[in-house]
DRENROSE-226875 format. One record per atom (N, C-alpha, C): residue in one letter; x, y, z. Coordinates in steps of 0.05 Angstrom, whole numbers, plus 5000, padded with zeros to 4 digits. Example, Ala and Ser with C-alpha at 12.3 -4.5 7.8 and 13.67 -1.06 7.14 Angstrom:
# DRENROSE-226875
A526448865156A524649105156A526449345156S525749555142S527349795143S525850015157
***
This chain:
# DRENROSE-226875
X756370088886X754770088861X754970358848X754470368821X754770618807X752770818816X750470728828X748370908837X749371068861X751370978875X752471118898X753971378890X754771398865X756271628856X754271838846X754272078859X752372278850X752972388822X750972488809X751272588781X751872888781X752173008804X752573308805X755473388811X757373208807X760173278811X760973438786X761973678791X762673868769X765473808758X765573618739X768173548728X768973738705X767273938699X768174138680X770274328693X770274328719X772174488734X774274308747X776574418754X778574258769X777574168796X778873958807X778073848832X778674028855X780774198852X781574368874X780874658869X780574818890X779775098888X781775258871X780775358849X782475508831X782775808838X781475878860X781776148870X784276188887X785675968893X788075988909X790475868893X792875968899X795275868886X795675568891X795275488916X795675208923X793775028909X791275118906X789274958891X790074928862X790975148850X791875138822X794374958819X796174978839X798574818838X797974518839X796074438856X795274158858X794074068831X792474238819X791274178793X793374138772X795374318770X797374298749X799474088754X799874008779X801573778784X800373528771X797673518770X796273288757X796373318727X795773558717X795673608688X798373568675X800573648689X803273628677X804773378684X803373188697X804672938706X805872798681X808472778679X809672658654X808972358651X807972228671X807271948669X804971908650X803272108647X800972078629X801772058600X804172148593X805072128565X805371838557X805771658577X806271378571X803671218568X801371348574X798771208572X798071138544X796870908540X796170808513X793770958502X793270928477X790971048464X788370938476X788470678483X786070548495X785370678522X787370728538X786870858564X785771138560X786971288542X785971558536X783071558526X782471368509X779771348498X777771268520X778571088537X776871008559X776271238578X778371408583X777971648600X776071838586X776371878560X774672058545X771671968547X771271708542X768571598543X767371628571X768971578592X768071598620X767171888626X768872078618X768272358624X765872458608X765772398582X763572498566X760872368573X761072108580X758571968589X757572078615X759372138634X758572238660X757172508656X758172668638X756972928632X754072898622X753572668609X750972608598X749172458618X750372408642X748772268662X748971958660X751071868645X751371578642X753971488657X753771288673X756071188688X756370888684X758870808681X759370518679X759170398707X758370148710X757970028736X760570028753X760270098778X762570088797X764370328796X763670538781X765370778779X765370918806X767770978816X768071128841X768771418835X768571588855X769271868851X772171908845X773971758858X776771778852X777371688823X776071478814X776471388787X775471598767X773271728774X772171938756X774172168754X775272258776X777172478775X779672398761X780572148765X782872048751X782372058720X780071968712X779371978684X779272258673X778272448690X778072728682X780772848677X782772778694X785472888691X786972758668X786472508663X787672378640X786472508615X783872558615X782572688593X783672968588X783973128610X784973398608X787873408598X789473198604X792273198596X792573148566X790573028553X790872938526X788973068506X786773198515X784773308497X784573608501X784273758479X784174048481X781574138494X781674328513X779274408529X777174538512X777874668490X775874808473X774874648450X776674508436X775974358412X775274068418X776273958440X775873678447X777573488431X779373588413X781073428397X783373318413X784373078406X786672968419X789073128411X790673218430X792973398424X795373228416X797173368401X799673238393X801173158418X802372918417X803672808441X805772998453X807673088436X809773258447X808873538453X806473608445X805373878450X803873898476X803273668488X801773668514X803473768537X802073898556X803573998579X804873768595X803773528594X804973298607X807573218595X808173308570X810673248557X812773458561X811973678575X813873898579X816373818594X816173668615X818573598631X820473418615X819673188604X821573028589X822773168565X821073318550X822073458526X823873688533X822973858552X824574098559X827074028574X827073818590X829573748604X831773658584X830873528563X832873438543X833873678527X831973838516X832774068499X834274278515X833174348539X834574558555X837274468565X837374208573X839974098582X842074118560X841274058535X843174078513X843874358506X841974548508X842574828503X844574938524X844274848549X846174938569X848874798568X848974568556X851474418553X853074508528X851574528506X852974588480X852374878472X853675068487X853175348482X855775488473X857875348471X860475478466X860975538437X859775388418X860375438390X857875548376X858275708355X856075828340X854175618328X855275418314X853475208303X851675078324X852875018348X851274898369X849075078379X849675338382X847675528391X845375538371X846075558345X844075578324X842275328324X843575088325X842074838323X840174808346X841174848371X839374798394X837275008398X837775258389X835675458389X833475388369X834375278346X832475188325X830774958336X832074768349X830574538360X828574638381X829474818398X827774918420X825275068409X825775238389X823575388378X821675218361X822775008349X820974818335X819074678355X820274608377X818574478399X816574678410X817474928415X815675138426X813375188407X813975188381X811875248361X809675028363X810474778367X808574558370X806974598396X808374668418X806974698444X804974928443X805875158431X804175388430X801675348412X802075198391X799775138373X797874938388X798974738400X797374528414X795774648436X796874838451X795574948475X794375228471X793775288446X792475548440X789775568453X788775808457X786075848468X784075858445X781575788451X779475808431X779375578412X777275588394X776875368375X777075448346X778175688341X778575778314X781075658301X780975588276X783375468263X785475678257X787975578254X790175758247X791375658221X791975848202X792775768175X795675678175X796375538153X799175458150X801075698148X800175908134X801776158132X802276278159X800276288176X800576398203X802576228219X802275968217X804075788231X806975838222X807375848195X810075888184X811276148193X809676368192X810676628200X811576638229X809876508246X810576498275X813076338280X813376118266X815675938270X818276078261X818176198237X820576338227X821276578244X819376728253X819876968269X821076898296X819976698309X820976618335X823676498334X824176328314X826776198311X828876398305X828276578286X830176788279X830876968303X828777048318X829177218341X830877088362X830476828367X831976678387X834876658379X835376588354X838076548344X839676808344X838377028335X839777288335X840377378363X838477338382X838977418410X841277248422X841176988417X843276818428X845976878417X846276928391X848876988379X849877258387X847977458389X848677718398X849777728427X848377588444X849177568472X851777408475X852077208459X854477038459X856977208453X856577388433X858777568425X859477768448X857277868461X857678058482X859077948507X858677688511X859677568536X862577448533X863777478509X866377368505X868477478525X868177728532X870077858549X869277848579X867077718584X865977698612X866677418623X866377388650X866977128662X865376898649X866576658649X865376428635X862476368644X861976418670X859276368680X857176528666X857776768656X855876938642X854976808616X856876678603X856176548577X854076328581X853976208604X852075998609X849176098610X848776358614X846176468616X845076568589X846676558569X845876638542X843376488533X843276218536X840876068527X838276168541X838476238567X836076338580X835076598568X836876778563X836077038551X834876998524X835976808508X834876758482X832076628484X831676448503X829076318507X826976528516X827776698534X825876908543X824977088520X826977168504X826377338481X824577198461X825176948456X823576788437X820776748446X820376708472X817676668483X815976918477X817177158480X815777408475X814977438446X816377298428X815777308399X813977068391X814776828400X813476588390X810576578398X809976618424X807176578433X805276778420X805877038420X803977228406X803677158376X805877078363X805577008334X803976758330X804476548346X802976298343X799976338350X799376548365X796576588373X795576858362X796776938339X796077198328X793077208319X791976978311X789176978302X787377058326X788176978350X786577048373X786677358378X788977478373X789277768376X787577918355X787377798331X785777938310X782777888313X782077638318X779177558318X777977528346X779777508366X778777468394X778477178402X778077138428X777676868438X774876858451X773676628453X770976608465X770976698494X769076868502X768676938530X765876848538X765676758563X763176648573X762376778599X759876708608X759076788635X760076578655X759376608680X760376418700X759376128696X757076098682X755975838676X757075708651X758775858636X759875758612X758375818586X756375988588X754876068564X756376278548X756776218523X758476388506X757176658501X758676878505X757677148502X758777288477X760977188466X762177308443X765177258442X766577408425X769577378423X770877648430X773177628443X774477878452X777477868447X778478068433X781378098429X782778198455X781278348471X782378448496X782878218515X781078018515X781477778531X783977628521X784177618494X786477478482X789177608491X789177868491X791578008500X792377938528X790377938546X790977868574X791877578576X790577398561X791277118562X794177078553X794977198532X797677158520X799777278539X799277508551X801177618570X801677428593X799477318603X799677128626X801276878618X800776778594X802176538585X805176598581X805876828570X808676908566X810076918593X808877048613X810077068639X810476798651X808476618649X808676348660X810876188647X811176208620X813176058605X815976148613X816376418615X818976518623X819576428651X817576438668X817876348696X818776048697X817575888680X818375598679X821375568672X822375748655X825075718646X827175818666X826275998685X828176118703X829675908720X828275738736X829775548752X831475358736X830275258713X831675048697X834075158683X834075428677X836375538662X838175718678X837375768704X838975938721X840475778742X839175568753X840475408775X842575208764X841975048744X843974858734X846574978725X846575218711X849175338704X850975398727X849875488749X851475548773X852675288785X850975088786X851874828797X853974698779X853474708752X855374588734X857974738733X857874998736X860375158736X862175078759X860874998782X862474898805X863374618801X861574448790X862174158786X864474118766X864574278745X866574238724X869374288734X869674418757X872274458769X873174218786X871374038791X871973798807X873573598790X875173438804X876873248791X875373038776X873172938788X871672718774X870272808749X869473058747X868273168723X870373208701X872773278710X874973308690X875873038680X875572838697X876372568689X874272438671X871772508676X869572398660X867772618648X868872768628X867372988617X864772898602X864672648596X862272538583X859772558601X860272588627X858072618646X856772888645X857973088633X857073358633X854073378624X853573278600X850873298589X848773148606X849272888613X847272748630X846672888657X848772988670X848373128695X846773378691X847473528670X845973778664X843073718658X842573518642X839773448635X838273368660X839573208678X838273128703X837573358721X839373548723X838873788740X836573948729X836573978702X834374128689X831673988694X831673718691X829273568696X828173598724X829973598744X829173628772X827873908776X828974108764X827874378766X825074398752X824874268729X822474288713X820074138726X820673928740X818573768753X816873948771X818274148784X816874328802X816174588788X817974698771X817474958759X815074948739X814774728725X812574728705X809874758717X809074588736X806374618748X806074878765X808274958779X808075188796X807775448780X809075458757X808875698740X806275698724X805275458716X802675448704X800475548724X801075518749X799075588770X799175888777X800976038765X801176328772X798576468766X797076378745X794576498737X792476278734X789976338740X787876138736X787576058707X787175798702X786675708674X784175848662X782075858679X779675998671X779976278680X781176448663X781776728671X779176898669X779377128680X776977308679X777777598675X775877758667X776378048665X773678188667X773678438675X771278598678X770078658650X767478658649X766078728624X766879008615X767479188634X768279458627X770979468613X772579248614X775179248601X775079128572X772679038564X772378918538X772079128516X771979048491X771479228469X768779358472X768479618465X765879758469X763479618457X763779508433X761379378420X760579118436X762578978446X761978738461X760778808488X761779018501X760679118526X757679178522X757079328500X754379408494X752479168491X753478968476X751878728470X751278568496X753378548513X752978408539X751078558557X751278818558X749578978576X746678968566X746278948540X743578938530X742278668535X743778448531X742678178534X742978068562X745078148576X745578038603X746478268622X744678448629X745478688644X746678618672X746178378683X747078308709X749978218710X751178158686X753878048684X755978278687X757778248705X759878448709X762678348701X762978078700X765577958692X765077738672X767077698654X766977478635X769377288640X769177048629X771276848634X772176728607X774676638607X775776518583X778176338589X778576148572X780875968574X783376118564X785376158582X787676308574X789676158557X789275888556X791375728542X793575668562X795575518552X797875448569X800475498555
***
């Protein structure tokens, strides 16, 4: 019966201990599960209603704890944690594996000509812009001008980096040319994410106490959040863009690959996908989603306000984004 399920299960927090890497990894394996991309709008809406009703103390008959947690993770995969809005499908973290395996596989396959480099870097940065906007921290809106500036800056930076490195590697062994896409992606992440989240750097992101009570907005917290996300995103790209080139460089010398060169792209995409299935959740887990920092590290005026109103608080918490 529904009465058997207690109302004190804290579904605002993940099911596993976020103080440990393994707990965060289990959490993000659920959040980034690509199968949730295939769920219908009706299933997503049912999960939203189940989660929001439970928070209000309302349960549908027969609801079990496992069903509740399943609904919570479906909800988390599709709805923004700060705004509650349904996120763009391809911008969700659950879409990272299928989208990135295709784009990254093509970047690693079609890297030999300048038009191919430009096209796939443009595709990748267009996708990254959507992901960075969809998974931003906080509930403040971002203007069309800010979106456009971030998109143009990141795309330009990635293309210039890729073309520059491509030119430098012409006299080096062929294997070096395969790593050009990774260098371009790493450089673009350092540009794209701060630009897409520049409003957070200017205006700050919401910081709360341990119970979730809002204490103010902090640009210092935004800086820490963005650095952590940049590190995680570059980490995600390392296995997917470093391991397949080595394997493909060896495979292309084999007779069957020379006989069937059309297999190059599918094999590359498959290798990238295999790496991303593990790299995406494990790198998301490098830092807690609910990040924290000492009150003494915040802006002086916010420190003063917190000490006046809540003198017992020594740390604040915030959603770092993904």
